[in-house]
N, C-alpha and C positions, 0 to 999 in steps of 0.2 A: 435326619435333619439336613436340610440344604441351606447353605449360606449363599447369599448373593455374591457373585464375583465382583469385586471392586477394582476399578482401574488403578494401576500403580500411580503413586503420587506424581511421578515425572510426566505421565500422560495427562493427568488432570491439570498440572501446572502449564504444560504446553498448550492445552486446549483453552485454558483461561487466558493465557497471553495472546493467543491467536485471536480470540474474541475481542480482547481489549484493543488489539491492533486494528481490527476491522472497524470498531466503533470510532477509534481515533481517525482512521481514514475518512470515514463519513463526516465526522465533525470538522476535520481540517478542510475537507473539500468544500463544505458549505460555509465555513467560518473564515477562510482566508480572504482578507480584504486586499485588493490591489487597485491602485489608482489607474483607471483605464487610459488616462491620457499619457502616462509614462510608458506603458506597454505599446500604445498606438504610435508614439513617437519613434520607437525602435522597430516598428513593423511587426509587432507580435500581437497575437490574439489573446486578450486578457483572460478569457475563459480557459484556453489551453494552458496558459501559464499557471493558473490556479490549480488545474487538475494535475499538471506536472509536479508542482510543489507538494500537493497532497500525496501523490505516489511516492515522491522522494521521502517525505516524512514517514510514511507507512513502511517503506522498505528499510529506512534507517532504524525504525523501532524494531522491526522483525529481526534485523541483523544484529542489533545490540543485545536484544533479549534472547536471541537464538530460539525463539518460539517455533520456528521452522528451521530445518537444516540450511546451512549457508548456501549450498548449491541451489536448492529450491528457491530461496529468497532471491538469488541472483537471476534465476530464470523468470521470476515474476516481473522484472522490469520491462522486457520487451512485450511480454504477454499483456500486461496491464496497459502499456502504451498503445498497443493495437486495439484492445478492447475499448479504451476510452477515446479512440480516434486521434491520438497524438501523432501517430506515424502509421504508414501502411506496412503490410506484412513483409514486403520485399526489403524495405529499409531496416526493419527490425531484425532481420536475419543476417 
């Protein structure tokens, strides 16, 4: 008799939390409302501000729930900033 190997509960929990964080990132990225005139008065691009706030919310969620190790969560900030065009690679390093 062979039994299927089941992932330990901690791995299933971390995978679930990671999936929830990704869904929240997408939801926050599309759902954040920002008055474009306020950002424009300060010389900011409203789209970049929304993306930055979405990344901040996702990283905060990952950090608080420890779905990923804290070091990996910290390294995601510059990586996501580069991927979403908020900063160039030279400035992120």
